[in-house]
PASEBA-1860 file (N, C-alpha, C; in nm, 3 decimals):
! residues 102
1> MTVLYCIT> 0.062/-0.125/0.009/0.024/-0.004/-0.017/0.100/0.144/0.002 ~ 0.232/0.114/0.075/0.269/0.227/0.081/0.357/0.282/-0.077 ~ 0.368/0.164/-0.117/0.421/0.189/-0.283/0.331/0.256/-0.353 ~ 0.193/0.217/-0.347/0.085/0.306/-0.402/0.056/0.432/-0.370 ~ 0.056/0.450/-0.262/0.060/0.580/-0.191/0.196/0.669/-0.258 ~ 0.316/0.609/-0.284/0.419/0.700/-0.326/0.397/0.725/-0.445 ~ 0.352/0.618/-0.560/0.318/0.643/-0.661/0.240/0.756/-0.698 ~ 0.134/0.768/-0.617/0.018/0.839/-0.647/0.058/0.952/-0.600
9> CVVIAVGT> 0.122/0.992/-0.514/0.174/1.128/-0.473/0.274/1.173/-0.590 ~ 0.354/1.108/-0.615/0.450/1.155/-0.722/0.406/1.174/-0.867 ~ 0.287/1.127/-0.912/0.179/1.132/-1.026/0.100/1.282/-0.999 ~ 0.062/1.301/-0.881/0.015/1.420/-0.854/0.113/1.555/-0.841 ~ 0.205/1.518/-0.792/0.343/1.630/-0.780/0.380/1.661/-0.913 ~ 0.427/1.549/-0.988/0.441/1.591/-1.138/0.344/1.650/-1.208 ~ 0.212/1.613/-1.199/0.075/1.700/-1.254/0.086/1.835/-1.209 ~ 0.135/1.831/-1.091/0.085/2.018/-1.051/0.214/2.074/-1.065
17> VWAIMEAR> 0.320/2.033/-1.070/0.460/2.098/-1.140/0.429/2.115/-1.282 ~ 0.386/2.033/-1.356/0.379/2.045/-1.503/0.254/2.182/-1.517 ~ 0.159/2.178/-1.431/0.051/2.271/-1.466/0.100/2.412/-1.421 ~ 0.171/2.426/-1.297/0.246/2.555/-1.237/0.351/2.568/-1.373 ~ 0.420/2.494/-1.432/0.533/2.505/-1.528/0.429/2.591/-1.655 ~ 0.338/2.515/-1.695/0.263/2.563/-1.782/0.234/2.677/-1.800 ~ 0.136/2.741/-1.664/0.099/2.854/-1.629/0.167/2.957/-1.630 ~ 0.304/2.930/-1.567/0.410/3.020/-1.595/0.473/3.045/-1.736
25> TSAAMSRL> 0.479/2.943/-1.815/0.538/2.974/-1.919/0.444/3.052/-2.011 ~ 0.344/3.016/-2.022/0.221/3.116/-2.099/0.237/3.252/-2.053 ~ 0.230/3.278/-1.926/0.245/3.420/-1.879/0.373/3.472/-1.959 ~ 0.465/3.388/-1.921/0.622/3.434/-1.949/0.605/3.493/-2.128 ~ 0.540/3.410/-2.202/0.526/3.428/-2.337/0.427/3.546/-2.382 ~ 0.313/3.575/-2.294/0.217/3.665/-2.310/0.299/3.798/-2.318 ~ 0.392/3.792/-2.177/0.455/3.920/-2.155/0.563/3.985/-2.256 ~ 0.663/3.853/-2.318/0.727/3.871/-2.422/0.655/3.926/-2.556
33> GAKMREEI> 0.515/3.864/-2.574/0.465/3.898/-2.697/0.417/4.044/-2.678 ~ 0.402/4.082/-2.577/0.331/4.234/-2.557/0.445/4.320/-2.582 ~ 0.552/4.281/-2.526/0.705/4.356/-2.525/0.754/4.375/-2.693 ~ 0.719/4.270/-2.724/0.780/4.259/-2.884/0.665/4.359/-2.957 ~ 0.530/4.359/-2.929/0.470/4.413/-2.988/0.465/4.563/-2.951 ~ 0.524/4.592/-2.842/0.510/4.751/-2.784/0.658/4.806/-2.856 ~ 0.784/4.737/-2.888/0.876/4.736/-2.931/0.869/4.760/-3.097 ~ 0.782/4.684/-3.146/0.753/4.719/-3.283/0.687/4.861/-3.316
41> RHCQDETS> 0.586/4.888/-3.236/0.494/4.995/-3.238/0.614/5.122/-3.230 ~ 0.722/5.120/-3.141/0.789/5.209/-3.094/0.893/5.222/-3.221 ~ 0.914/5.134/-3.298/1.002/5.134/-3.397/0.940/5.207/-3.510 ~ 0.819/5.166/-3.533/0.732/5.207/-3.641/0.699/5.366/-3.611 ~ 0.696/5.417/-3.498/0.665/5.533/-3.482/0.792/5.636/-3.511 ~ 0.904/5.573/-3.454/1.054/5.654/-3.483/1.066/5.643/-3.630 ~ 1.035/5.520/-3.706/1.042/5.540/-3.841/0.969/5.669/-3.905 ~ 0.826/5.665/-3.883/0.738/5.767/-3.920/0.773/5.933/-3.874
49> RARAHAAQ> 0.864/5.934/-3.747/0.904/6.069/-3.720/1.031/6.089/-3.792 ~ 1.105/5.987/-3.829/1.233/6.022/-3.911/1.227/6.034/-4.065 ~ 1.115/5.971/-4.122/1.068/5.977/-4.251/1.007/6.145/-4.263 ~ 0.932/6.171/-4.146/0.883/6.289/-4.170/0.990/6.427/-4.172 ~ 1.094/6.396/-4.048/1.211/6.479/-4.049/1.284/6.486/-4.177 ~ 1.318/6.393/-4.223/1.378/6.378/-4.383/1.296/6.445/-4.502 ~ 1.176/6.457/-4.471/1.101/6.519/-4.580/1.119/6.672/-4.538 ~ 1.123/6.696/-4.418/1.115/6.872/-4.381/1.283/6.908/-4.418
57> MARDALVR> 1.356/6.828/-4.405/1.511/6.849/-4.428/1.501/6.882/-4.563 ~ 1.439/6.783/-4.667/1.442/6.819/-4.816/1.398/6.927/-4.849 ~ 1.276/6.961/-4.791/1.206/7.092/-4.820/1.298/7.195/-4.789 ~ 1.370/7.200/-4.649/1.450/7.322/-4.647/1.553/7.329/-4.719 ~ 1.620/7.219/-4.758/1.729/7.221/-4.845/1.677/7.293/-4.985 ~ 1.566/7.253/-5.029/1.493/7.303/-5.164/1.488/7.468/-5.113 ~ 1.405/7.515/-5.015/1.405/7.670/-4.988/1.521/7.711/-4.950 ~ 1.615/7.693/-4.912/1.757/7.712/-4.888/1.832/7.744/-5.062
65> AEGWKEGR> 1.824/7.653/-5.105/1.888/7.665/-5.259/1.842/7.758/-5.329 ~ 1.682/7.756/-5.318/1.616/7.895/-5.392/1.677/8.018/-5.342 ~ 1.662/8.055/-5.202/1.743/8.158/-5.157/1.852/8.197/-5.166 ~ 1.963/8.115/-5.161/2.061/8.121/-5.212/2.079/8.169/-5.351 ~ 2.011/8.106/-5.441/2.021/8.134/-5.586/1.978/8.290/-5.616 ~ 1.852/8.345/-5.550/1.797/8.456/-5.553/1.899/8.559/-5.464 ~ 1.954/8.542/-5.389/2.048/8.616/-5.294/2.172/8.652/-5.381 ~ 2.255/8.544/-5.454/2.334/8.539/-5.553/2.302/8.632/-5.665
73> DDVIAIIP> 2.207/8.611/-5.719/2.136/8.714/-5.837/2.129/8.819/-5.781 ~ 2.095/8.873/-5.687/2.059/9.006/-5.613/2.216/9.065/-5.603 ~ 2.299/8.971/-5.549/2.455/9.042/-5.532/2.512/9.072/-5.672 ~ 2.479/8.976/-5.759/2.553/9.004/-5.896/2.481/9.119/-5.961 ~ 2.326/9.157/-5.967/2.275/9.258/-6.003/2.326/9.403/-5.920 ~ 2.355/9.388/-5.804/2.392/9.513/-5.752/2.544/9.561/-5.727 ~ 2.617/9.442/-5.785/2.774/9.480/-5.793/2.844/9.593/-5.826 ~ 2.774/9.650/-5.972/2.811/9.775/-6.056/2.727/9.878/-5.952
81> LIVSPRDT> 2.674/9.906/-5.882/2.656/9.980/-5.785/2.710/10.002/-5.653 ~ 2.785/9.905/-5.657/2.865/9.876/-5.514/2.996/9.937/-5.551 ~ 3.039/9.903/-5.664/3.171/9.972/-5.732/3.196/10.099/-5.733 ~ 3.302/10.136/-5.658/3.317/10.310/-5.653/3.316/10.364/-5.788 ~ 3.268/10.476/-5.827/3.309/10.526/-5.958/3.454/10.585/-5.996 ~ 3.515/10.597/-5.859/3.645/10.657/-5.884/3.756/10.531/-5.918 ~ 3.695/10.412/-5.878/3.771/10.278/-5.909/3.787/10.230/-6.046 ~ 3.885/10.278/-6.134/3.884/10.242/-6.263/3.945/10.107/-6.303
89> SVPLYPAD> 3.976/10.058/-6.202/4.053/9.916/-6.232/3.945/9.805/-6.212 ~ 3.807/9.813/-6.173/3.718/9.730/-6.187/3.644/9.763/-6.323 ~ 3.613/9.643/-6.407/3.527/9.678/-6.494/3.391/9.671/-6.453 ~ 3.337/9.733/-6.540/3.168/9.750/-6.487/3.078/9.615/-6.524 ~ 3.131/9.569/-6.659/3.070/9.441/-6.701/3.175/9.363/-6.733 ~ 3.223/9.282/-6.692/3.327/9.162/-6.688/3.321/9.119/-6.841 ~ 3.213/9.090/-6.907/3.174/9.015/-7.019/3.232/9.133/-7.146 ~ 3.251/9.253/-7.103/3.257/9.338/-7.223/3.394/9.332/-7.246
97> DGPETI> 3.450/9.340/-7.366/3.605/9.341/-7.388/3.659/9.480/-7.401 ~ 3.549/9.567/-7.386/3.600/9.711/-7.409/3.658/9.768/-7.318 ~ 3.700/9.900/-7.333/3.811/9.960/-7.225/3.699/10.023/-7.106 ~ 3.582/10.029/-7.113/3.487/10.113/-7.053/3.511/10.063/-6.919 ~ 3.525/10.126/-6.825/3.553/10.104/-6.674/3.460/10.208/-6.583 ~ 3.453/10.165/-6.501/3.395/10.237/-6.370/3.478/10.372/-6.327
END
């Protein structure tokens, strides 16, 4: 009878340990799944923010390039006004081959 009692206790203990381990494993897997989904959401948010930032930088670069071009054109247009009328060594229009200077 003692042997039968020991075998029954062992079977019950094994079943109990198995059920506890199954519950713990299931809970751990659920936590890991939730953590992975949260990390994926975070990475997707970071990606969308990075794309928006890259698009903004591209727009800023275009605006800067257009501004620089306008500024350069303005400077080129006012160079003849900046050059002193007494300075005869600077030609008024560099493309002209004539002797005319300011």
